Each structure stands twice: as C-alpha cells, then as structure tokens.
C-alpha positions as CSV (number, residue, x, y, z in Angstrom):
1,X,9.8,-25.2,-5.0
2,X,9.0,-24.8,-1.3
3,X,8.3,-28.2,0.3
4,X,4.7,-27.9,1.3
5,X,1.8,-30.4,1.4
6,X,0.2,-30.2,-2.0
7,X,-2.1,-33.2,-1.4
8,X,-5.9,-33.1,-0.8
9,X,-5.0,-33.1,2.9
10,X,-3.2,-29.8,2.4
11,X,-6.3,-28.5,0.7
12,X,-8.3,-29.5,3.7
13,X,-6.2,-27.1,5.9
14,X,-6.8,-24.3,3.4
15,X,-10.5,-24.9,3.5
16,X,-10.4,-24.6,7.3
17,X,-8.6,-21.2,6.8
18,X,-11.4,-20.2,4.4
19,X,-14.2,-21.4,6.8
20,X,-12.8,-19.1,9.5
21,X,-13.1,-16.1,7.2
22,X,-16.6,-17.2,6.1
23,X,-17.6,-17.6,9.8
24,X,-16.4,-14.0,10.5
25,X,-18.3,-12.7,7.5
26,X,-21.4,-14.6,8.5
27,X,-21.3,-13.1,12.0
28,X,-21.1,-9.6,10.5
29,X,-24.0,-10.5,8.2
30,X,-26.1,-11.6,11.3
31,X,-25.3,-8.2,12.9
32,X,-26.9,-6.6,9.8
33,X,-23.7,-4.7,8.9
34,X,-23.8,-6.3,5.4
35,X,-26.7,-7.6,3.3
36,X,-27.0,-10.9,1.5
37,X,-25.3,-9.6,-1.6
38,X,-22.4,-8.3,0.5
39,X,-22.1,-11.7,2.3
40,X,-22.0,-13.5,-1.1
41,X,-19.5,-11.1,-2.7
42,X,-17.1,-11.2,0.3
43,X,-17.4,-15.0,0.5
44,X,-16.4,-15.4,-3.2
45,X,-13.7,-12.8,-2.8
46,X,-12.2,-14.8,0.2
47,X,-12.1,-18.0,-1.8
48,X,-9.6,-16.9,-4.5
49,X,-6.4,-18.1,-2.8
50,X,-7.5,-21.6,-3.6
51,X,-7.4,-20.8,-7.3
52,X,-4.1,-18.9,-7.0
53,X,-0.6,-20.4,-6.7
54,X,0.0,-23.5,-8.9
55,X,-3.6,-23.5,-10.1
56,X,-4.2,-20.4,-12.3
57,X,-0.6,-19.2,-12.2
58,X,2.7,-20.7,-11.3
59,X,4.1,-20.0,-7.9
60,X,7.2,-18.4,-9.4
61,X,5.2,-15.6,-11.0
62,X,5.4,-13.9,-7.6
63,X,8.8,-15.2,-6.5
64,X,9.0,-13.0,-3.4
65,X,6.3,-15.2,-1.8
66,X,9.1,-17.7,-1.0
67,X,10.6,-15.5,1.7
68,X,7.3,-14.6,3.4
69,X,6.2,-18.2,3.5
70,X,9.5,-19.3,5.0
71,X,9.8,-16.5,7.6
72,X,6.1,-16.6,8.7
73,X,6.3,-20.4,9.2
74,X,9.4,-20.0,11.3
75,X,7.9,-17.2,13.4
76,X,4.8,-19.3,14.0
77,X,7.0,-22.1,15.4
78,X,8.6,-19.7,17.9
79,X,5.6,-17.3,18.2
80,X,4.9,-17.2,21.9
81,X,8.5,-17.2,22.8
82,X,9.0,-14.1,20.6
83,X,5.9,-12.4,22.0
84,X,7.1,-13.0,25.6
85,X,10.5,-11.5,24.8
86,X,8.9,-8.4,23.2
87,X,6.7,-7.8,26.3
88,X,9.9,-8.2,28.5
89,X,11.6,-5.6,26.3
90,X,14.3,-8.0,25.3
91,X,14.6,-6.7,21.8
92,X,18.2,-8.0,21.4
93,X,17.0,-11.5,22.0
94,X,14.2,-11.1,19.5
95,X,16.6,-9.8,16.8
96,X,19.1,-12.6,17.5
97,X,16.3,-15.1,17.2
98,X,15.3,-13.7,13.8
99,X,19.0,-13.7,12.7
100,X,19.5,-17.3,13.7
101,X,16.1,-18.7,12.7
102,X,16.2,-17.1,9.2
103,X,19.9,-18.0,8.6
104,X,20.7,-14.3,8.0
105,X,18.8,-14.5,4.6
106,X,15.6,-12.6,5.4
107,X,16.5,-10.5,8.5
108,X,14.8,-7.4,7.1
109,X,11.4,-9.0,7.0
110,X,11.5,-10.6,10.5
111,X,9.0,-8.1,12.1
112,X,6.9,-8.1,9.0
113,X,6.6,-11.8,9.3
114,X,5.7,-11.4,13.0
115,X,2.8,-9.1,12.0
116,X,1.6,-11.6,9.3
117,X,1.9,-14.5,11.8
118,X,-0.3,-12.6,14.2
119,X,-3.2,-12.8,11.8
120,X,-5.8,-15.1,13.4
121,X,-5.7,-17.7,10.7
122,X,-4.4,-21.1,11.9
123,X,-2.7,-23.1,9.1
124,X,0.3,-22.5,6.9
125,X,0.4,-25.9,5.1
126,X,0.5,-25.0,1.3
127,X,1.8,-22.3,-0.9
128,X,-1.7,-20.9,-1.0
129,X,-2.2,-20.7,2.8
130,X,-0.9,-17.1,3.4
131,X,-3.4,-15.8,0.8
132,X,-6.1,-16.4,3.4
133,X,-4.1,-14.4,5.9
134,X,-4.2,-11.5,3.4
135,X,-7.9,-12.1,2.7
136,X,-8.8,-11.9,6.4
137,X,-7.0,-8.6,7.1
138,X,-8.5,-7.1,4.0
139,X,-12.1,-8.2,4.7
140,X,-11.9,-6.9,8.3
141,X,-10.7,-3.5,6.9
142,X,-13.4,-3.4,4.3
143,X,-16.1,-4.2,6.8
144,X,-14.8,-1.4,9.0
145,X,-15.1,1.0,6.1
146,X,-18.6,-0.2,5.4
147,X,-19.6,0.3,9.0
148,X,-18.0,3.7,9.1
149,X,-19.8,4.7,5.9
150,X,-23.1,3.5,7.2
151,X,-22.7,5.4,10.5
152,X,-21.7,8.6,8.8
153,X,-24.0,8.5,5.8
154,X,-27.1,6.5,6.8
155,X,-28.9,6.5,3.5
156,X,-25.9,5.6,1.3
157,X,-25.4,2.1,0.0
158,X,-22.0,0.4,-0.1
159,X,-21.8,-0.6,-3.8
160,X,-18.5,1.3,-4.2
161,X,-16.6,-0.9,-1.7
162,X,-17.9,-4.1,-3.4
163,X,-16.9,-2.8,-6.8
164,X,-13.5,-2.2,-5.4
165,X,-13.1,-6.0,-5.0
166,X,-13.2,-6.4,-8.8
167,X,-9.8,-4.7,-9.0
168,X,-7.4,-7.2,-10.6
169,X,-4.6,-6.0,-8.3
170,X,-6.7,-6.5,-5.2
171,X,-7.9,-9.9,-6.4
172,X,-4.3,-11.0,-7.1
173,X,-2.3,-9.4,-4.3
174,X,-4.8,-10.6,-1.6
175,X,-4.5,-14.2,-2.9
176,X,-0.8,-14.6,-2.7
177,X,1.9,-14.7,0.1
178,X,2.9,-11.1,-0.1
179,X,2.5,-8.1,2.2
180,X,0.7,-5.8,-0.2
181,X,-2.8,-6.4,1.3
182,X,-1.4,-5.4,4.7
183,X,0.3,-2.2,3.3
184,X,-3.0,-1.2,1.5
185,X,-4.9,-1.6,4.8
186,X,-2.5,0.3,7.1
187,X,-1.5,2.9,4.6
188,X,-5.1,3.8,4.1
189,X,-5.9,3.7,7.8
190,X,-3.1,6.2,8.5
191,X,-4.6,8.7,6.1
192,X,-8.1,7.9,7.1
193,X,-7.3,8.5,10.8
194,X,-5.8,11.9,10.0
195,X,-8.9,12.8,8.0
196,X,-11.2,11.8,10.8
197,X,-8.9,12.8,13.7
198,X,-8.6,9.3,15.1
199,X,-5.4,9.6,17.0
200,X,-5.2,6.1,18.5
201,X,-6.0,4.5,15.2
202,X,-3.2,6.6,13.6
203,X,-0.6,5.6,16.1
204,X,-1.4,1.8,15.7
205,X,-1.6,2.0,11.9
206,X,1.6,4.1,11.7
207,X,3.5,1.7,13.8
208,X,2.3,-1.4,11.9
209,X,3.1,0.3,8.6
210,X,6.6,0.7,9.8
211,X,6.9,-3.0,10.3
212,X,5.8,-3.6,6.8
213,X,7.8,-1.0,4.8
214,X,9.5,1.7,6.9
215,X,10.1,4.1,4.0
216,X,6.3,4.5,3.7
217,X,6.3,6.1,7.2
218,X,8.1,9.1,5.6
219,X,5.3,9.5,3.0
220,X,2.6,9.3,5.7
221,X,4.6,11.8,7.7
222,X,4.5,14.2,4.8
223,X,0.8,13.7,4.4
224,X,0.0,14.1,8.1
225,X,2.2,17.1,8.7
226,X,1.0,19.1,5.7
227,X,-2.7,18.1,6.2
228,X,-2.8,18.9,9.9
229,X,-0.9,22.2,9.4
230,X,-2.8,23.5,6.4
231,X,-6.3,22.1,6.8
232,X,-6.7,21.9,10.6
233,X,-4.5,24.8,11.8
234,X,-6.3,27.0,9.2
235,X,-9.7,25.4,9.3
236,X,-11.5,28.0,7.2
237,X,-12.4,27.2,3.6
238,X,-10.2,30.0,2.3
239,X,-6.6,30.0,3.6
240,X,-5.5,33.4,4.9
241,X,-3.7,35.6,2.3
242,X,-0.5,35.5,4.4
243,X,-0.5,31.7,4.1
244,X,-1.1,31.8,0.4
245,X,1.8,34.3,0.1
246,X,4.0,31.9,2.1
247,X,3.1,29.0,-0.2
248,X,4.0,31.1,-3.2
249,X,7.3,32.1,-1.6
250,X,8.1,28.4,-0.9
251,X,7.4,27.5,-4.5
252,X,9.7,30.3,-5.8
253,X,12.3,29.3,-3.2
254,X,12.2,25.7,-4.4
255,X,12.7,26.9,-8.0
256,X,15.7,29.0,-7.0
257,X,17.2,26.1,-5.1
258,X,16.9,23.8,-8.1
259,X,18.4,26.5,-10.3
260,X,21.4,26.9,-7.9
261,X,22.0,23.2,-7.9
262,X,21.9,23.0,-11.6
263,X,24.6,25.6,-12.1
264,X,26.7,24.1,-9.3
265,X,27.1,27.2,-7.2
266,X,26.9,26.5,-3.5
267,X,29.2,23.6,-2.7
268,X,27.3,22.5,0.5
269,X,24.1,22.1,-1.5
270,X,26.0,20.2,-4.2
271,X,27.5,18.0,-1.5
272,X,24.1,17.3,0.0
273,X,22.7,16.4,-3.4
274,X,25.6,14.1,-4.1
275,X,24.9,12.3,-0.8
276,X,21.2,12.0,-1.9
277,X,22.1,10.6,-5.3
278,X,24.5,8.1,-3.7
279,X,21.8,6.9,-1.3
280,X,19.2,6.6,-4.1
281,X,21.6,4.8,-6.4
282,X,22.4,2.4,-3.6
283,X,18.7,1.7,-3.1
284,X,18.2,1.2,-6.8
285,X,21.0,-1.3,-6.8
286,X,19.3,-3.1,-3.9
287,X,16.0,-3.3,-5.7
288,X,17.7,-4.3,-8.9
289,X,19.0,-7.4,-7.3
290,X,15.5,-8.6,-6.3
291,X,13.5,-11.0,-8.4
292,X,13.8,-11.6,-12.1
293,X,15.0,-8.2,-13.3
294,X,16.7,-8.0,-16.7
295,X,16.0,-4.4,-17.7
296,X,18.8,-1.8,-17.9
297,X,19.7,-0.3,-14.5
298,X,19.6,3.5,-14.8
299,X,21.6,5.3,-12.1
300,X,21.5,9.0,-11.4
301,X,24.3,11.3,-12.3
302,X,26.0,13.5,-9.7
303,X,25.8,16.4,-12.2
304,X,22.2,17.4,-11.4
305,X,19.5,17.3,-14.0
306,X,15.8,17.2,-13.3
307,X,15.1,15.4,-16.5
308,X,15.8,11.8,-15.2
309,X,13.5,12.5,-12.2
310,X,10.7,13.7,-14.6
311,X,11.3,10.6,-16.8
312,X,11.1,8.2,-13.8
313,X,8.0,9.9,-12.4
314,X,6.3,9.6,-15.8
315,X,7.5,6.0,-16.2
316,X,6.0,5.2,-12.8
317,X,2.7,6.8,-13.6
318,X,2.4,4.9,-16.9
319,X,3.8,1.5,-15.7
320,X,3.2,-1.2,-16.7
321,X,2.0,0.3,-20.0
322,X,5.3,-0.1,-21.8
323,X,6.3,-3.4,-20.1
324,X,7.9,-6.2,-22.0
325,X,7.0,-8.6,-19.2
326,X,5.5,-12.0,-19.9
327,X,3.4,-11.8,-16.8
328,X,0.0,-13.4,-17.5
329,X,-1.8,-10.4,-15.8
330,X,0.0,-7.7,-17.8
331,X,-2.9,-6.5,-19.9
332,X,-5.4,-6.6,-17.1
333,X,-3.0,-4.4,-15.0
334,X,-2.5,-2.0,-17.9
335,X,-6.3,-1.5,-18.2
336,X,-6.6,-1.1,-14.4
337,X,-3.8,1.5,-14.4
338,X,-5.6,3.7,-16.9
339,X,-8.9,3.3,-14.9
340,X,-7.1,4.3,-11.7
341,X,-5.6,7.4,-13.4
342,X,-9.0,8.3,-14.8
343,X,-10.7,7.8,-11.5
344,X,-8.1,10.0,-9.8
345,X,-8.6,12.7,-12.4
346,X,-12.4,12.5,-11.9
347,X,-12.1,13.0,-8.2
348,X,-9.5,15.7,-8.6
349,X,-11.9,17.7,-10.8
350,X,-14.8,17.2,-8.4
351,X,-12.7,18.2,-5.4
352,X,-11.2,21.2,-7.2
353,X,-14.8,22.7,-7.4
354,X,-15.2,22.2,-3.7
355,X,-11.8,23.0,-2.3
356,X,-9.1,24.0,-4.8
357,X,-6.3,23.9,-2.3
358,X,-7.0,20.4,-1.3
359,X,-7.2,19.2,-4.9
360,X,-3.7,20.7,-5.4
361,X,-2.5,19.0,-2.3
362,X,-3.7,15.6,-3.5
363,X,-2.3,15.9,-7.0
364,X,1.1,16.8,-5.5
365,X,0.7,13.7,-3.3
366,X,-0.2,11.6,-6.3
367,X,3.0,12.7,-8.1
368,X,5.1,12.2,-4.9
369,X,3.8,8.6,-4.5
370,X,4.6,7.8,-8.1
371,X,8.0,9.4,-8.0
372,X,9.0,7.8,-4.8
373,X,8.5,4.4,-6.5
374,X,9.9,5.5,-9.9
375,X,13.2,6.7,-8.7
376,X,14.0,3.5,-6.7
377,X,12.5,0.6,-8.5
378,X,13.5,-0.7,-12.0
379,X,11.2,-3.6,-12.8
380,X,7.9,-2.1,-14.2
381,X,5.8,-4.9,-12.7
382,X,7.4,-4.2,-9.3
383,X,6.7,-0.5,-9.8
384,X,3.1,-1.2,-10.3
385,X,2.9,-3.5,-7.3
386,X,4.4,-0.9,-5.0
387,X,2.5,2.1,-6.3
388,X,-0.9,0.4,-6.4
389,X,-0.6,-0.2,-2.6
390,X,-0.5,3.6,-2.2
391,X,-2.8,4.8,-5.0
392,X,-5.8,2.7,-4.1
393,X,-5.8,4.1,-0.5
394,X,-5.2,7.6,-2.0
395,X,-8.3,7.4,-4.2
396,X,-10.4,6.2,-1.3
397,X,-9.3,9.1,0.8
398,X,-10.1,11.7,-2.0
399,X,-13.5,10.1,-2.4
400,X,-14.0,10.5,1.4
401,X,-13.1,14.2,1.0
402,X,-15.6,14.6,-1.8
403,X,-18.4,12.9,0.1
404,X,-17.7,15.0,3.2
405,X,-18.0,18.2,1.1
406,X,-20.9,17.1,-1.1
407,X,-23.7,15.0,0.2
408,X,-24.9,14.1,-3.3
409,X,-24.8,11.0,-5.5
410,X,-21.4,10.7,-7.2
411,X,-19.8,7.9,-9.2
412,X,-20.9,4.4,-7.9
413,X,-22.8,6.0,-5.1
414,X,-26.6,5.8,-5.7
415,X,-28.6,5.8,-2.6
C-alpha cells in the first residue's frame, strides 16, 4: 500500500479539497448559472471520493491509481521548476527530470501527471485525494456545458446533465486517482469545438488530450477531418451526387483492398499489413502486462482474416457482459453498458430522420471507437474503462446534433 496519511488529519486535508470545489459550485450558484437543485446535486457528486478508496472498495481494485498518485506527488514537489523549464523551452531538462524523479518506472505518464498536478486543488495527502482533482475538472466541464446549453436554448432545463451524474462509471472514475475524468472532458471538448467551430478551444483540448493518451489524437483527427470535409465543405443538407458517388467508390475500393489482402496477391500490401499486425500485437502485449490480467492473450495472425477483428469489435461493444471478473461493480457496469448502447441507438434513429448521412457517420465512429479498444486491450474491465471515456462524449455530441436539428422535447429534455 502507498504510504499516505490515513488518520483523521489526512481526512481534514481531503475535506479542504472538497470545500474548494463546494466554494466554486456556490459561486456558480450565486451567479444564477445553476439552481438550488443543481447546487445540491453537484455538491453530493463532489463528495464521493471520501467514500471511495479503502472505504467502499479496496484501493487495489483500481491498481493503476498507484502510479498516478506517485507521479503527481513528485511533480507537485518540483512543479514550479518544471513549469519554468517548459517556458524556457528546455524540454530535455524536463524529460530528464521526469526520468530521474520517477526512477524510470512511469516515464510515459510524466506529462499526464503534470496536467493533473496543474488542477487547482491543493492537497495530495491520502489515497482519496486525487479523486477531488478529477471531481473539480469534471464539475467545471459540466457547468460549462450547462452554461452553453442555457445560452443556446434559453427555455430548456438541464436535467439531462444532472442525470448524467448517476452513471456508475462517472461516479466511480471521478472518485479515484485515474485520468479517465480528464479524458472524458477533453475528448468531448475536441468534438464539441468542431461541432460549434471553436478553433481555440479545439487546439487547447487537442493538445491536452495528447498529454493524456496520445493515440486518442488519431481518433479525434479522423472525426475532425471527416466532419469538416463532409459537413462543412458541403454545408447543404443533401450532399452533391458527385460526393455520394465518391463515397460509394471508396466503399467498393475498400472491399477490393480487403479482398486482395485476403488472397495474398500484392506483396507490398501484404508487407504493410504484416507491419500493422506486428505493431498491434506489440501493443496488445504491452497492455497485457498491465494490471491483474489472467485471460488468454489473443494475438493476430499474419495470414489476414477479418474474423478476429469482427470478434474483437463485438467483444468490445458487449464488454463487460461476459466478464469473469470479481470486480464489485461488474453488474452495475453491465447494466450501464446496455443503457449506453440503447441510448446510442435511440439517438441514431432520431438523427437518421433528420440527417441520414450524419447518422451513418456516427455509427461508423461508434464502431471505430469500440474496435480501437477491442483490438488492443485484453482485460474486459479495462476495455470498458477505456471505451466509456469515448462513448459518453460521443453520445453527448449526437444529442447536440439532434437538438440543433430539432428544437423539440426529446428524452430527458422537458422544458
């Protein structure tokens, strides 16, 4: 166990962290951005880290917390020196400082820890302290969404955002020392800023997302490039016939490429695919060594078959339904997963009636998000943890699309 103060004095420091969040929420309440119910809901939501590690669940249920607590504590001790070196452009010194300070063990999360350490919450005294860091960034993000919604749709209430806080995943992952809350916030803001053409917000969110999990930048890059090209470059409701023909051609071309690979014709394509398989297998091995993973490691074959990819995509969508995990939250997460899938299908159907091409775009994105996790991660609870940080933002963005097309009452939106 990490040596932190578990006495009542340690609890005192955590209460100070909590009071800072409450003060922020109270100021927002006094500005009339939220009502009394909102103030109470957000206050109770911000309290849950106190009931987290070593209270309701054992610290080792989320073993990855150890590295974030250690690294963030070390960064805080050297914080202003690191910031000065960054402003001086002395990146080599910053990297060397991370290498030395972290004993080479957690080099890959040095900049992630710097981002977490920059959260304006003062104390890291117990295994529960970083939960308040996650709560603060999440509450700030949620209030920003509420403010944006009120500004855009004056007569609409914000019940939907408060109901979002009942999500078991959000309650759990914003109460522990992990980076999922930060990923949810900045992953959403990247898509949100593309949707509402907020260039500066996109640049900041995209850069911060890169500090958290650099591979997510590629997924946001795909979303941004396609969305801007298809829905902004061709702003009309109906895409020109020439573009539709191009899309059909690309689909046919993709099928042909898969067919060519499967019969091992063009050697350069086969060589490229072999390199891809090698990289994916290497990443799978890397994820396999993390945490308590006892399941069978399934590596891809160099003799191409699309079946394993389909299987892993389906497995990711359904995870953690077939899990043998002893995690105390397993059944809650299974129920939540089916609710999320159902909610996505609901919004997909509604959006399809308003803009069919956009609905196709989002369902492809849904599959890509699941597949990107399914082909790399073995542990089903880890799959769920990674995919939920993308799917919750995705559903919020589809909901924004629907509201922008249809100024009517929809699910959880009674004005």
